[in-house]
C-alpha positions in Angstrom: -14.4 10.9 -8.0 -13.7 13.1 -11.1 -14.0 16.1 -8.8 -10.6 15.1 -7.4 -9.0 14.8 -10.8 -7.8 18.4 -11.4 -7.5 19.7 -14.9 -8.6 23.4 -14.9 -6.2 26.2 -14.4 -8.3 27.5 -11.5 -8.2 24.1 -9.7 -4.5 23.8 -10.2 -3.8 27.3 -9.0 -5.9 26.7 -5.8 -4.0 23.4 -5.2 -0.6 25.0 -5.6 -1.5 27.9 -3.3 -2.4 25.4 -0.6 0.8 23.3 -1.0 3.8 23.8 1.2 5.2 20.3 2.0 6.0 18.0 -0.9 7.3 14.5 -0.9 9.3 13.8 -4.2 8.9 10.1 -5.1 11.6 8.9 -7.4 13.9 11.9 -6.7 17.5 11.5 -8.0 20.6 12.6 -6.2 22.9 15.6 -6.7 25.0 13.4 -9.0 22.1 13.3 -11.4 21.5 17.1 -11.2 20.7 17.3 -14.9 17.6 15.1 -14.5 14.2 16.6 -13.9 13.6 14.4 -10.9 16.5 16.3 -9.2 16.2 19.8 -10.6 12.5 20.1 -10.1 13.0 19.2 -6.4 15.8 21.7 -6.3 13.6 24.4 -7.7 11.0 23.6 -5.0 13.6 23.9 -2.2 15.0 27.1 -3.7 11.5 28.6 -3.7 10.7 27.8 0.0 8.9 24.5 -0.2 9.5 21.8 2.4 10.7 18.9 0.3 10.9 15.3 1.6 13.2 13.2 -0.7 11.8 9.7 -1.4 14.3 8.0 -3.8 13.5 4.6 -5.3 17.2 3.8 -5.9 20.4 4.9 -4.2 20.2 2.8 -1.0 23.5 4.3 0.3 22.2 7.9 0.1 21.0 9.4 3.4 20.4 13.1 2.4 19.3 14.8 -0.8 19.2 18.6 -1.1 20.2 18.8 2.6 17.1 16.8 3.7 17.0 13.3 5.2 15.9 10.6 2.8 12.7 8.7 3.6 12.4 5.3 2.0 8.6 4.9 2.2 5.9 7.5 1.8 3.9 6.1 4.6 6.9 6.7 6.9 6.8 10.5 6.4 5.5 12.4 9.5 2.2 14.1 8.4 1.1 16.3 7.0 2.1 15.8 3.4 0.4 18.3 1.1 1.6 16.7 -2.1 3.4 13.7 -3.5 5.2 14.7 -6.6 5.8 11.5 -8.6 8.7 10.8 -11.0 7.9 7.2 -11.9 7.0 5.6 -15.2 3.3 4.9 -15.7 4.1 1.1 -15.6 5.7 1.6 -12.2 2.8 3.5 -10.5 0.7 0.6 -9.3 3.6 -0.6 -7.1 3.3 2.7 -5.1 -0.4 2.9 -4.8 -0.7 1.3 -1.3 2.2 3.4 0.1 0.6 6.6 -1.4 -2.8 5.8 0.2 -1.1 5.1 3.6 0.7 8.5 3.4 -2.6 10.3 3.1 -1.4 13.3 1.1 -3.8 16.1 0.1 -2.7 15.6 -3.5 -0.7 13.5 -5.9 1.1 15.2 -8.9 2.2 13.0 -11.8 4.9 14.8 -13.7 4.9 15.6 -17.4 4.7 12.4 -19.4 3.2 10.4 -16.6 -0.5 9.5 -17.0 -2.5 6.5 -15.8 -6.2 7.1 -15.7 -7.0 4.0 -13.7 -4.3 4.8 -11.1 -5.5 8.4 -10.9 -9.1 7.2 -10.4 -8.0 5.0 -7.5 -6.2 7.9 -5.8 -9.2 10.2 -6.5 -11.7 7.7 -5.0 -9.6 7.8 -1.8 -10.4 11.5 -1.6 -7.0 12.7 -2.8 -6.6 15.3 -5.5 -4.7 14.2 -8.6 -2.9 16.1 -11.4 -1.5 14.1 -14.3 1.0 14.8 -17.1 2.1 18.3 -16.0 5.4 19.6 -14.8 5.2 21.0 -11.3 8.1 23.5 -11.9 6.6 24.9 -15.0 3.1 25.3 -13.4 4.7 27.1 -10.4 6.7 29.4 -12.7 3.5 30.2 -14.6 1.7 31.5 -11.5 
């Protein structure tokens, strides 16, 4: 189990090198461009990643960053290399089943998001997990 909870620089570098398609759970829209849950996803798009927007709110929105919105992680056509999560720790449990159904290779909990019990459940399912790190910062540092 703990083998799937990534903390070392080497593990994270290897994960990022193998990541091309990223679902962004909790993404905001262009109207909230000053929020990390939008500008991190924009950074990904601008740097060649295939981003699948999965907003929690904004039911009227059909595209974000020029990509069609998907309302459930499990509805994304595989493969999904990573689910980048912008949800408060108290809201994570509500997404567990959907994450497991989506069968991503990894789940990345953004800076400030940590839930060891949630991470353990993801890791037990054979999915790699990174907690409490900013994906954009980590990519810029490599």
